[in-house]
N, C-alpha and C positions, 0 to 999 in steps of 0.2 A: 618400311611399313610405318604408318602413322599410328597415333595413339587411338585407342577406342574411346568413343564418347564417355562410356561409363567410367573409365579410368580417369579422364580429365575431370569429369564432374566430381568424383569422390575426392581428387586432390584439391581442386579449387575451392570446394565447400571447406575442407580442413584449412586451407590457406586463409579463407576469410574470418574463421574463428581465431586462428593464431595471430593474426595481424591485429585483432582487437585488443591484444595484450600491449601493443605498442602505439597506439594512436587513441588519445583520449577522444571519447564521442566520434568514433571513426565514421559512423553513418551520417551524422550530422555535419561532419567536416566535408564528406562528398556532396552533401546537399547544399552546402553553402557555395562550394565551387561551382556546381551546376546553376545555382541562382546567379552567379557572377557572369558565366558564360552565356546564359539565356539573356541576361539584361543587356549585354554589350553587343550581342548579335541580333536583338530585336530590330525588325524593320530595315535590315540591311538589303533585302531584296534578291539575295543570292544565297546559295548553299554554304553555310558556315564552314570554315575550314579550321580545324583545331589539331594541334599536336600534343600527344600524351607522352611526356617525358619519364622514361623509367617505368614504363606501364605494367611490369610484371604480368601476371595472367589475366589482364584487362578489367581489373576491378572498377577502376574509375572509368575506363572507356564504355564499359557496358551499361553503367549507370548514367553516363552523359548521353549516350544514344537513346535511351529510354526517354529521357527529358527532351532531347532534340533530335527526333528521328530523320531530320533532313540534313543533319551535320555529316559532314566528311571528317573522320577521325583517322589521324596517322599515328600509330602506337609504335614506340621505339623502345627497345631494351637490349642488353646484350647477353642476357641470361637464356641459354637455349631451352631449359626445362621450363621456365615460366612462360617464355614466348609461344612454345608448343601447347602448353595448357591453355593459353588464351586463344590461340588459333583454333583450337579443337573445341572448347567449351563455349567460346563466344565468336564463332567464325564471321558473323555479319556485323559485329561492333565496330571493326576497325580494319585498315590496311596496316599489316604488321610489318615492322623494319627491324632487321638485326643490325644493331650499330651501337656503338659506345659513345655515350654524351660527352662531348669535349674532346674526343679523339679527332685527329686530321680527316677531314673530308666527311665527317659525320652528318653535316647539314645537307650535303650533296646526296647522301643516301636517302633522305627523305623524299626526294623526288617531287618537290612541290611545284605546281603549275601556276600559283597565285600567291599573294601575300597572306599570311595567316591572320585570323580573326582572333585566335587565343592559342597560347601555350599553357598547358596544365601540368601539374606534377604532384605527386604525394609520395612523401617519405622517400626521396631519392636524391635530391640535390644536396642534402646536408653531407653526402659522402665527397663532395668536391672540395679540394683545397681552394684557397682564396684566388690564387691566379687562374686556375682552371674555371672557377666560377664566374669570375669577372669576364673571362673570353667568352663563356657560354651566354652570359647575360647580354654581351654585345652581339653576339651572333643571333640571338633570339630577337633582339630590338630591331635588327636589320631585316628579319624574316616577317615581322609583324607589320600590318597596315598601320596607318595613323589612327590613334585612339583604340588600336588593339590591345589586349591585355596579357600579361603572364600572371597566372593564378597558381600560387604554390602552397600546398598544405603540407606541413612537415614539423618536426620537433626543432623549435628554434629557441634555445634558452635566452634569457635576459642577460645583459652585460652587468658590470659591476655597479652601474647607476640604479639598477632594479633590484627588487627583491627575488633574486633568482632561486635561492633555496626554498622560499615560501611558495613561488609559483610551481616549482616541481612537486612540492609536497601536496599542493592542492590538486595537481593532475593525479598524482598516485592516490589520493583519497577518492576522487571521483571514479577512477578505474576500479578501485577496490569496491565500492559501493555497487559497481555494475557487474562485479564477480567475474570480470574478464581474466584474472589471474588463474582462473580454474581451466582455461583452455591450454592446449599444448603450447610450447614455445617454439622459437625459431629452430633451434638445434635439435629438438625432438622431431619436428616436421620433416627436416632434411633427412634425419637418421630413418625415418620410416619411408620416406620416398626412395632411399637407397636400396630398400628391399624389395621394390617393384620391379619385376623383370622387364616390364613395358618401357621402363625409363632408363634402362641400363645404358643404351648408346647415348642418350641425350646427358646424361650424368657424366659420362666419359668426356664428353665435349666440354661440359662445364668445368670439369677439372682441368682440362687442357687450358682453358682460358683464365683461370684463377690467378690472381695477382701474386707475386711472390710473398713470402711470409713477411709480415711486419708492414705490408702496405694495404690499402683498401679499407682502412678503418675510417669511421665518420670523422670529418673535420670539425663538426659541432661548433661551427661559428654562430656568434649570437646574432639576435634578430636585427640588432642596430648595424652590424657589418653587412648583413644581406641588404639592408635599405641603402646603406652608403654606396655599395657595389652597383646596385641598380641604378642609382642616380648617375653614377660614373659611366655606366654603360649607355646612357643615353635615354632613360625613361623620364617621362616629364614628373610623374608622381609616383609615389610607393608607400605602402603603408598596410598594417594589418586590418582586416575587416571582420575577423572572427579569432578569438582566442580563448582556450581553457588550459590553465596551467602553462606547460611549454608547448602545447599543440596549437598551431597558428594557420590561418589562412592569410597570405600576404598577396596582395594585388598591386601589380605594377603597370601603369598605363603608358602606352607608347604615345 
């Protein structure tokens, strides 16, 4: 038995607020990503094809499809709880795919029938280690059409050549002014979800898939490393187009 719409709406609304704690100017970051995708797909003469990497409950996909109603969005994630929330709350936003980014065969699971116009992601790729990230970047470069783009909105700290501590401080000040720390945090949200009987089976499946203790922590590679790996992966150009503190939108052009 699937989730009720009311249950999905309730948890997605709480998810949206909870995530504001972790992404400075989250809504603006979504808007910038949509700006980029709209720009690179304008005048293509065909239905844009976009993959949303680590889609969660379709926060980005739902916003993209409002901006680009003709787009075909393939939303991929490995978390069964978040995927089901997205499928139920935003059933028309995307075609949902249950797969782990970077795992063997994950690109085949996308079942793409033509090259991608864009690959987008928010707050997901920073979990990948350097080797996996390079492999994923190479795979995405192969899936994108010429001049297609990878657009990544994520926490990307500066390296030792930049004022990393000050950048992080600026982001925290912005978040504090927006009073986002009044919202529940990640752990509190998941603890509350665990008490919802409608989600019992999905949570059991999530626990079954969990990484062993000590793994699955964010790699937290700096922005400079992401740019280096994107160029190694075959992207022609790569760089940030928006940044506030450590919150960045990076665009890589195939």
